[in-house]
ROSENU-353376 format. One record per residue (C-alpha): residue in three letters; chain; x, y, z. Coordinates in Angstrom, 3 decimals, decimal comma, always signed. Each point is the difference from the previous one (the first is absolute). Layout:
BEGIN
{kedren ALA A {X Y Z}}
...
END
This chain:
BEGIN
{kedren MET A {+0,000 +0,000 +0,000}}
{kedren GLY A {+1,091 +3,561 -0,631}}
{kedren VAL A {+0,525 +2,703 +2,562}}
{kedren HIS A {-3,240 +1,500 +1,347}}
{kedren TYR A {-0,053 +3,790 +0,265}}
{kedren GLU A {-2,359 +2,104 +2,133}}
{kedren GLN A {-0,723 +3,705 -0,095}}
{kedren LEU A {+0,883 +2,009 +3,085}}
{kedren ALA A {-2,900 +0,233 +2,441}}
{kedren ALA A {-1,237 +3,236 +1,563}}
{kedren GLU A {+1,481 -1,021 +3,369}}
{kedren GLU A {+3,407 -0,557 -1,603}}
{kedren ARG A {-0,122 +3,414 -1,641}}
{kedren GLY A {-0,802 +1,483 +3,399}}
{kedren VAL A {+3,110 -1,643 +1,468}}
{kedren ILE A {+2,082 +1,311 -2,906}}
{kedren MET A {-1,276 +3,554 +0,571}}
{kedren ALA A {+0,725 -0,153 +3,737}}
{kedren MET A {+3,489 -1,456 -0,383}}
{kedren THR A {+1,075 +2,323 -2,813}}
{kedren SER A {-1,024 +2,980 +2,119}}
{kedren ASN A {+2,418 -1,318 +2,625}}
{kedren GLY A {+2,791 -0,342 -2,567}}
{kedren SER A {-0,017 -3,804 -0,261}}
{kedren SER A {+1,603 -1,555 -3,082}}
{kedren GLY A {-1,783 -2,119 -2,579}}
{kedren ARG A {+1,922 -3,052 +1,160}}
{kedren ALA A {-1,127 +0,475 +3,613}}
{kedren ILE A {-3,625 +0,444 -1,096}}
{kedren GLY A {+0,224 -3,116 -2,156}}
{kedren ARG A {+1,306 -2,090 +2,895}}
{kedren LEU A {-2,893 +1,080 +2,191}}
{kedren LEU A {-2,635 -0,662 -2,683}}
{kedren HIS A {+1,714 -3,175 -1,319}}
{kedren ARG A {+0,251 +1,632 -3,393}}
{kedren SER A {+2,910 +0,343 -2,399}}
{kedren PRO A {+1,882 +3,299 +0,451}}
{kedren SER A {-0,481 +0,650 -3,725}}
{kedren THR A {-3,783 -0,180 +0,500}}
{kedren ILE A {+0,203 +2,786 +2,561}}
{kedren THR A {+2,353 +2,197 -2,017}}
{kedren ARG A {-2,148 -0,355 -3,121}}
{kedren GLU A {-3,103 +0,934 +1,960}}
{kedren LEU A {+1,735 +3,100 +1,348}}
{kedren ALA A {+1,338 +0,992 -3,420}}
{kedren ARG A {-3,399 -0,391 -1,665}}
{kedren ASN A {-1,585 +2,387 +2,442}}
{kedren GLY A {+2,587 +2,765 -0,057}}
{kedren HIS A {+1,698 -0,667 +3,342}}
{kedren ARG A {+3,586 +0,978 +0,689}}
{kedren ALA A {+1,758 +0,057 +3,326}}
{kedren ASP A {+1,501 +3,473 -0,528}}
{kedren ALA A {-1,512 +3,217 -1,265}}
{kedren ARG A {+1,923 +0,203 -3,292}}
{kedren PRO A {-2,247 +0,448 -3,064}}
{kedren ALA A {-0,573 -2,893 -2,352}}
{kedren ARG A {+0,755 +0,022 -3,703}}
{kedren MET A {-1,782 +2,516 -2,223}}
{kedren GLY A {-0,196 +2,427 +2,940}}
{kedren ARG A {-2,951 -1,686 +1,724}}
{kedren PRO A {+0,405 -0,308 +3,795}}
{kedren ARG A {-0,182 -3,370 +1,707}}
{kedren LEU A {-2,881 -0,376 +2,453}}
{kedren PRO A {-0,067 -1,891 +3,294}}
{kedren TYR A {-1,454 -3,472 -0,337}}
{kedren ASP A {-3,763 +0,080 +0,599}}
{kedren ALA A {-1,717 -3,363 +0,505}}
{kedren LEU A {-3,443 +1,291 -1,042}}
{kedren ARG A {+1,292 +1,579 -3,190}}
{kedren ALA A {+2,086 -3,095 -0,839}}
{kedren GLY A {-2,972 -2,327 +0,531}}
{kedren SER A {-2,261 +2,158 -2,130}}
{kedren ARG A {+2,562 +0,049 -2,809}}
{kedren ALA A {+0,423 -3,796 +0,144}}
{kedren ARG A {-3,770 -0,590 -0,246}}
{kedren ARG A {-0,268 +2,451 -2,906}}
{kedren LEU A {+2,735 -1,768 -1,950}}
{kedren ARG A {-1,546 -3,395 +0,594}}
{kedren ARG A {-3,266 +1,257 -1,507}}
{kedren LYS A {+1,786 +1,579 -2,977}}
{kedren PRO A {-0,917 -1,958 -3,155}}
{kedren ARG A {+2,856 -1,792 -1,646}}
{kedren VAL A {+0,930 +0,580 -3,624}}
{kedren CYS A {-1,324 -2,714 -2,292}}
{kedren ARG A {+2,634 -2,211 -1,536}}
{kedren LYS A {+0,759 +0,896 -3,592}}
{kedren LEU A {+0,677 -3,621 -0,954}}
{kedren HIS A {-2,713 -2,434 +1,026}}
{kedren PRO A {-1,019 -3,223 -1,767}}
{kedren GLN A {-3,389 +1,340 -1,076}}
{kedren GLY A {+1,385 +3,156 -1,599}}
{kedren ALA A {+0,685 +0,673 -3,677}}
{kedren LEU A {+3,549 +1,120 +0,791}}
{kedren TRP A {+0,789 -3,354 +1,627}}
{kedren GLN A {-1,214 -1,840 -3,095}}
{kedren ARG A {+2,056 +2,249 -2,289}}
{kedren VAL A {+3,142 -0,547 +2,068}}
{kedren ARG A {-0,511 -3,743 -0,004}}
{kedren MET A {-0,578 -0,095 -3,761}}
{kedren LEU A {+3,255 +1,891 -0,688}}
{kedren MET A {+1,969 -2,184 +2,399}}
{kedren THR A {-1,226 -3,107 -1,807}}
{kedren GLN A {+1,854 +1,417 -3,018}}
{kedren GLY A {+3,256 -0,223 +1,972}}
{kedren TRP A {+0,141 +3,666 +1,065}}
{kedren SER A {+1,567 +0,890 +3,331}}
{kedren PRO A {-1,926 +2,089 +2,588}}
{kedren GLU A {+2,190 +3,008 -0,814}}
{kedren GLN A {-0,660 -0,317 -3,725}}
{kedren VAL A {-3,735 -0,301 +0,667}}
{kedren ALA A {-0,029 +3,040 +2,294}}
{kedren ARG A {+1,936 +2,283 -2,301}}
{kedren ARG A {-1,849 -1,062 -3,127}}
{kedren LEU A {-3,383 +0,650 +1,656}}
{kedren ARG A {+1,117 +3,510 +0,896}}
{kedren ARG A {+1,237 +0,505 -3,546}}
{kedren ASP A {-3,245 -1,284 -1,569}}
{kedren HIS A {-2,270 +1,937 +2,403}}
{kedren PRO A {+1,797 +3,300 +0,679}}
{kedren ASP A {-3,227 +1,796 +0,996}}
{kedren GLN A {-1,666 -2,830 +1,930}}
{kedren PRO A {+1,592 -0,393 +3,456}}
{kedren GLU A {-2,461 -2,751 +0,839}}
{kedren TRP A {+2,036 -2,221 -2,357}}
{kedren TRP A {+3,320 +0,883 +1,648}}
{kedren VAL A {+1,574 -2,451 +2,402}}
{kedren SER A {+3,602 -0,343 +1,151}}
{kedren HIS A {+1,945 -3,215 -0,391}}
{kedren GLU A {+0,412 -0,109 +3,782}}
{kedren THR A {-3,790 -0,002 +0,361}}
{kedren ILE A {-0,199 -2,927 -2,418}}
{kedren TYR A {+2,609 -1,959 +1,972}}
{kedren THR A {-1,735 +0,851 +3,285}}
{kedren ALA A {-3,389 -1,123 -1,305}}
{kedren LEU A {+1,493 -3,186 -1,406}}
{kedren TYR A {+1,827 -1,030 +3,158}}
{kedren ALA A {-3,009 +0,933 +2,145}}
{kedren ILE A {-2,065 -2,757 -1,635}}
{kedren PRO A {-0,480 -2,852 +2,510}}
{kedren ARG A {+1,822 -3,220 -0,714}}
{kedren GLY A {-1,897 -2,211 -2,386}}
{kedren ALA A {-0,756 -0,581 -3,648}}
{kedren LEU A {-0,587 +3,692 -0,785}}
{kedren ARG A {+3,345 +1,031 +1,516}}
{kedren ARG A {+1,842 -2,756 -1,867}}
{kedren GLU A {-1,634 +1,155 -3,221}}
{kedren TRP A {+1,203 +3,578 +0,499}}
{kedren VAL A {+3,513 -0,992 +1,102}}
{kedren ALA A {+0,243 -2,097 -3,171}}
{kedren LEU A {-0,412 +3,212 -2,015}}
{kedren LEU A {+3,238 +1,407 +1,452}}
{kedren ARG A {+3,102 -0,714 -2,034}}
{kedren GLN A {+1,882 -1,662 +2,840}}
{kedren HIS A {-3,128 -1,680 +1,480}}
{kedren LYS A {+1,074 +0,917 +3,529}}
{kedren GLY A {-2,485 +0,384 +2,816}}
{kedren GLU A {+1,914 +2,868 +1,580}}
{kedren ARG A {+2,270 +2,776 -1,205}}
{kedren ARG A {+3,694 -0,488 +0,447}}
{kedren PRO A {+3,127 +0,991 -1,929}}
{kedren THR A {+1,381 -2,360 -2,580}}
{kedren GLY A {+3,639 -0,878 -0,492}}
{kedren GLN A {+2,095 -0,148 -3,117}}
{kedren ALA A {+1,706 -3,116 -1,263}}
{kedren SER A {+3,589 +0,280 -1,076}}
{kedren ASN A {+1,259 -1,090 -3,381}}
{kedren ARG A {+2,466 -2,882 +0,395}}
{kedren ARG A {+0,501 -0,965 -3,603}}
{kedren GLY A {+3,436 -0,170 -1,573}}
{kedren GLN A {+1,828 +2,860 -1,627}}
{kedren MET A {+1,339 +0,608 -3,486}}
{kedren GLN A {+3,146 +1,947 -0,771}}
{kedren ASP A {+0,627 +3,338 -1,774}}
{kedren LEU A {-3,634 +1,033 -0,195}}
{kedren PRO A {-1,131 +3,553 -0,898}}
{kedren SER A {-0,653 +1,549 +3,412}}
{kedren ILE A {-3,143 +1,801 +1,081}}
{kedren HIS A {+2,288 +2,828 +1,114}}
{kedren ASP A {+0,815 +0,675 -3,678}}
{kedren ARG A {-3,659 +0,304 -0,906}}
{kedren PRO A {-1,083 +3,407 -1,421}}
{kedren ALA A {-1,327 +2,496 +2,540}}
{kedren GLU A {-3,319 +0,289 -1,833}}
{kedren VAL A {-0,836 -3,554 +1,075}}
{kedren ASN A {+0,096 +0,953 +3,672}}
{kedren GLU A {-2,167 +3,068 -0,571}}
{kedren ARG A {-2,858 -2,041 -1,541}}
{kedren LEU A {-0,901 +2,923 -2,258}}
{kedren LEU A {+0,136 -1,840 -3,327}}
{kedren PRO A {-1,572 -3,388 -0,775}}
{kedren GLY A {+1,784 -2,955 -1,542}}
{kedren HIS A {+2,161 -1,039 +2,981}}
{kedren TRP A {-0,796 -3,457 +1,369}}
{kedren GLU A {+0,830 -2,247 +2,934}}
{kedren GLY A {-0,073 -3,768 -0,420}}
{kedren ASP A {+0,085 -3,249 +1,932}}
{kedren VAL A {-1,053 -3,655 -0,111}}
{kedren ILE A {-2,254 -1,511 +2,663}}
{kedren LYS A {+0,267 -3,736 +0,599}}
{kedren GLY A {-2,672 -2,633 +0,513}}
{kedren ALA A {-0,040 -3,222 +1,991}}
{kedren ARG A {+3,466 -1,554 +0,447}}
{kedren ASN A {+1,395 +2,626 -2,406}}
{kedren ARG A {-1,287 -2,043 -2,952}}
{kedren SER A {-2,164 +2,734 -1,543}}
{kedren SER A {+0,336 +3,742 -0,360}}
{kedren VAL A {-1,629 +3,203 -1,210}}
{kedren GLY A {+1,848 +3,109 -1,145}}
{kedren THR A {-1,105 +3,348 +1,454}}
{kedren LEU A {+0,704 +3,386 -1,603}}
{kedren VAL A {-1,078 +3,321 +1,511}}
{kedren GLU A {+0,306 +3,434 -1,628}}
{kedren ARG A {+1,432 +2,388 +2,583}}
{kedren THR A {-1,931 +3,174 -0,892}}
{kedren THR A {-3,506 -1,441 -0,544}}
{kedren ARG A {+0,311 -3,226 +2,093}}
{kedren PHE A {-1,382 -1,909 -2,994}}
{kedren VAL A {+0,489 -3,771 +0,358}}
{kedren LEU A {+0,836 -2,617 -2,625}}
{kedren LEU A {-0,117 -3,693 +0,908}}
{kedren VAL A {+2,027 -2,370 -2,160}}
{kedren LYS A {-0,662 -3,726 -0,176}}
{kedren LEU A {+3,321 -1,856 +0,069}}
{kedren ASP A {+0,619 -3,617 -0,845}}
{kedren GLY A {+2,596 -0,151 +2,774}}
{kedren ALA A {+2,487 +2,153 +1,881}}
{kedren THR A {+3,062 -0,456 -2,203}}
{kedren ALA A {+1,803 +2,846 -1,738}}
{kedren HIS A {-1,458 -1,158 -3,319}}
{kedren ASP A {-3,553 +0,003 +1,412}}
{kedren ALA A {+0,408 +3,507 +1,408}}
{kedren LEU A {+1,482 +1,306 -3,247}}
{kedren THR A {-2,842 -1,454 -2,080}}
{kedren GLY A {-2,788 +1,208 +2,288}}
{kedren PHE A {+1,334 +3,498 +0,716}}
{kedren ARG A {+0,908 +0,593 -3,637}}
{kedren ARG A {-3,550 -0,875 -1,049}}
{kedren ALA A {-1,472 +2,338 +2,637}}
{kedren PHE A {+2,205 +2,987 -0,804}}
{kedren LEU A {-0,365 -0,297 -3,772}}
{kedren SER A {-3,769 +0,376 +0,445}}
{kedren LEU A {+0,603 +3,552 +1,294}}
{kedren PRO A {+0,765 +3,161 -1,992}}
{kedren GLU A {+3,712 +0,750 -0,300}}
{kedren ALA A {-0,419 +3,162 +2,093}}
{kedren MET A {-1,108 -2,177 +2,933}}
{kedren ARG A {+3,150 -2,153 -0,113}}
{kedren LYS A {+2,762 +2,070 +1,614}}
{kedren THR A {+1,479 -1,790 +3,018}}
{kedren LEU A {-0,538 -3,132 +2,055}}
{kedren THR A {+1,238 -0,354 +3,581}}
{kedren TYR A {+0,340 -3,559 +1,291}}
{kedren ASP A {+1,483 -1,848 +2,950}}
{kedren GLN A {+3,001 -2,277 -0,456}}
{kedren GLY A {-1,993 -3,154 -0,636}}
{kedren LYS A {+1,723 -2,437 -2,330}}
{kedren GLU A {-3,016 -0,167 -2,305}}
{kedren MET A {+1,253 +3,320 -1,409}}
{kedren ALA A {+3,328 -1,459 -1,124}}
{kedren ARG A {-0,973 +0,786 -3,613}}
{kedren TYR A {-0,803 +3,648 +0,687}}
{kedren ARG A {+2,264 +1,160 -2,838}}
{kedren ALA A {-2,131 -1,848 -2,560}}
{kedren LEU A {-3,162 +1,475 +1,540}}
{kedren ALA A {+1,465 +3,501 -0,178}}
{kedren GLN A {+1,056 -0,469 -3,624}}
{kedren ASP A {-3,395 -1,375 -1,092}}
{kedren THR A {-2,162 +2,594 +1,792}}
{kedren GLY A {+2,165 +3,126 +0,181}}
{kedren LEU A {-0,128 +0,023 +3,802}}
{kedren SER A {+2,855 +1,149 +2,224}}
{kedren ILE A {+0,108 -2,569 +2,814}}
{kedren TYR A {+1,332 +0,731 +3,499}}
{kedren PHE A {+0,346 -2,216 +3,060}}
{kedren ALA A {-0,705 +0,811 +3,638}}
{kedren ASP A {+2,516 -0,697 +2,737}}
{kedren PRO A {-0,066 -3,471 +1,610}}
{kedren ARG A {-2,548 -0,397 +2,810}}
{kedren SER A {-1,436 +3,479 -0,645}}
{kedren PRO A {-3,683 -0,517 -0,901}}
{kedren TRP A {-0,836 +3,614 +0,901}}
{kedren GLN A {+1,888 +1,122 -3,117}}
{kedren ARG A {-2,839 -1,606 -1,978}}
{kedren GLY A {-2,756 +0,926 +2,415}}
{kedren THR A {-2,708 +0,413 -2,607}}
{kedren ASN A {+0,480 -3,550 -1,255}}
{kedren GLU A {+0,345 -1,480 +3,478}}
{kedren ASN A {-3,267 +1,634 +1,060}}
{kedren THR A {-1,713 -1,277 -3,140}}
{kedren ASN A {+1,207 -3,541 +0,658}}
{kedren GLY A {-1,618 +0,245 +3,422}}
{kedren LEU A {-3,287 +1,048 -1,590}}
{kedren LEU A {+0,226 -2,868 -2,483}}
{kedren ARG A {+0,173 -2,579 +2,783}}
{kedren GLN A {-3,689 +0,705 +0,574}}
{kedren TYR A {-0,614 -1,670 -3,361}}
{kedren LEU A {+3,090 -2,226 -0,262}}
{kedren PRO A {+0,470 -1,355 +3,544}}
{kedren LYS A {+3,327 -1,405 +1,083}}
{kedren GLY A {+0,261 -3,743 -0,306}}
{kedren THR A {-2,315 -0,297 -3,014}}
{kedren ASP A {+0,892 -1,414 -3,401}}
{kedren LEU A {+0,216 +3,097 -2,207}}
{kedren SER A {+0,096 -2,089 -3,162}}
{kedren THR A {-3,752 -0,570 +0,371}}
{kedren TYR A {-0,655 +3,679 -0,774}}
{kedren SER A {-0,502 +0,654 -3,682}}
{kedren ASP A {+1,120 +3,167 -1,737}}
{kedren GLU A {-3,649 +1,139 +0,013}}
{kedren ASP A {-0,153 -0,548 +3,765}}
{kedren LEU A {+3,114 +2,143 +0,517}}
{kedren GLN A {-1,314 +2,785 -2,217}}
{kedren SER A {-3,254 +0,024 +1,970}}
{kedren ILE A {+1,952 +0,348 +3,259}}
{kedren ALA A {+2,140 +2,785 -1,467}}
{kedren TRP A {-3,127 +1,794 -1,194}}
{kedren ARG A {-1,431 -0,054 +3,509}}
{kedren LEU A {+3,204 +1,438 +1,445}}
{kedren ASN A {+0,144 +2,651 -2,698}}
{kedren ASN A {-3,554 +1,063 +0,809}}
{kedren ARG A {+0,607 +0,613 +3,688}}
{kedren PRO A {+0,367 +3,675 +0,988}}
{kedren ARG A {+3,454 +0,856 +1,330}}
{kedren LYS A {+0,865 +2,562 +2,649}}
{kedren THR A {+3,145 +1,038 -1,891}}
{kedren LEU A {-2,142 +0,746 -3,074}}
{kedren ASP A {-2,437 +2,186 +1,946}}
{kedren PHE A {-2,282 -3,034 +0,048}}
{kedren GLN A {-0,179 -0,380 -3,733}}
{kedren THR A {+0,605 -3,510 -1,280}}
{kedren PRO A {+3,197 -1,066 -1,814}}
{kedren ALA A {-2,074 -0,775 -3,099}}
{kedren GLU A {-1,470 +3,516 -0,037}}
{kedren VAL A {+3,516 +1,475 +0,022}}
{kedren PHE A {+1,956 -2,546 -2,070}}
{kedren PHE A {-2,137 -0,474 -3,118}}
{kedren PRO A {-0,155 +3,682 -1,064}}
{kedren LEU A {+3,797 +0,072 +0,173}}
{kedren CYS A {+0,052 -3,006 -2,341}}
{kedren GLY A {-2,291 +1,700 -2,478}}
{kedren ARG A {-2,964 -2,181 +1,030}}
{kedren PRO A {-2,540 +2,370 +1,662}}
{kedren ASP A {-2,747 -2,448 -1,008}}
{kedren LEU A {+1,346 -2,560 +2,461}}
{kedren ALA A {+0,239 +2,658 +2,726}}
{kedren LEU A {-3,642 +0,885 -0,629}}
{kedren ALA A {-0,980 -3,664 +0,226}}
{kedren ALA A {+1,759 -0,272 +3,344}}
{kedren THR A {-1,776 +3,102 +1,328}}
{kedren ARG A {-3,372 -1,319 -1,128}}
{kedren GLU A {+0,662 -3,296 +1,741}}
{kedren ILE A {+0,685 +1,798 +3,295}}
{kedren ASP A {-3,100 +2,174 -0,432}}
{kedren ALA A {-2,052 -3,139 -0,527}}
{kedren LEU A {+1,056 -1,241 +3,445}}
{kedren GLY A {-1,804 +2,935 +1,591}}
{kedren THR A {-3,320 -0,645 -1,700}}
END
C-alpha cells in the first residue's frame, strides 16, 4: 500500500499558530504534532508566515501565521475545480494522437505536427510530455500494453538509452572524415550521405542504410550478403538511381564491406570518407536512423525475408515522419523538390493530410 496523507486539522493549525508566535521552529512543531518538518514549513510558506519582519519577494510583507485564515484558504482550494485533462480516451485529440502513433510517429513528432497543422486551434495542441504522461498513467493491462507497443523502443517507462560501440576491423590508408569538405558539416547543401550496413540473425543477412545529411532522407538497400562485392553492387544501384547533383559525398564507418570503396566512387562520382574507429557520433544521423529502423527490422531477425518492396515501404514510412530538425516537415517534403520531383513531395504531403481526416 502507498503512503496515506491527511490534511492538517483545525486543532493542528491552532498549535502551529501558538508555537510560531513563541518562536518555535518547524522541526519542533513537527515533533509535537508527529508530522514531517517539511509539512510544517510548507504550511507556513503557503500562508505568508516568516519568523522575522523582512518583506517577502515582490515587496509584499509576510504576515504572522493565522490558523483561521490558513484553514479558510485550504478549504477554498479543495473546492476549486480542477482543470479537465486535455488527453482523455473519449476525446478526439486522444484518437488523433493514437492514429499518428500507429504510423510510427514519436510523441514529439505528433505534438509538433499538430501545432503546425492547427496553428490557430489551441484545442489541438498538446506537448509530447503530456502524451507520455497520459500513456504511462494508463493502468496496467491490455490497453497500456497496446499503447506501449506504439513507442519505438516498446518500453513501459522512460529511461536513457546507451550507444553500442563499433568493434569491427579496420582498413588501412582510408580517406579520413577530417579531410571532408566543410560544407558537409554545415548541412547547407544536399547530396552528402552517411551509410552503414545493419546485420540480421547470426550475421547471415544484411540491409544497407543510406541517409542524406541535409534532408534526413533514407534509402534502404537490399543486399545479398555483407561482403564487399554485395555492398558495392547494392550501393551502386541505389546511388545511380539519384540525380548526379545528389551524389556528392558518402561518409562511412570502417566496416570491411566497404573494401571496394574506390570502385563505388569511380562508378557513382561520390567522394567517400571514413569516420574514426569506434566513433559512431561522427555519423550520428545514420546511427540514429539505424535505431529507428529497428522498430521495423528487429535485432535477431532474418533480414533476407524482407523483399525490396518491403524495404521501400519501410523507407517511405520513415521519410514521411515529420522531423524536428526540419521544422517538423518530412524528409520527403524537403528531398524530392531538390531532386526535381515536386510531384512526389506533393504526394507525400497529401498522404500526411489524409491521416488527419
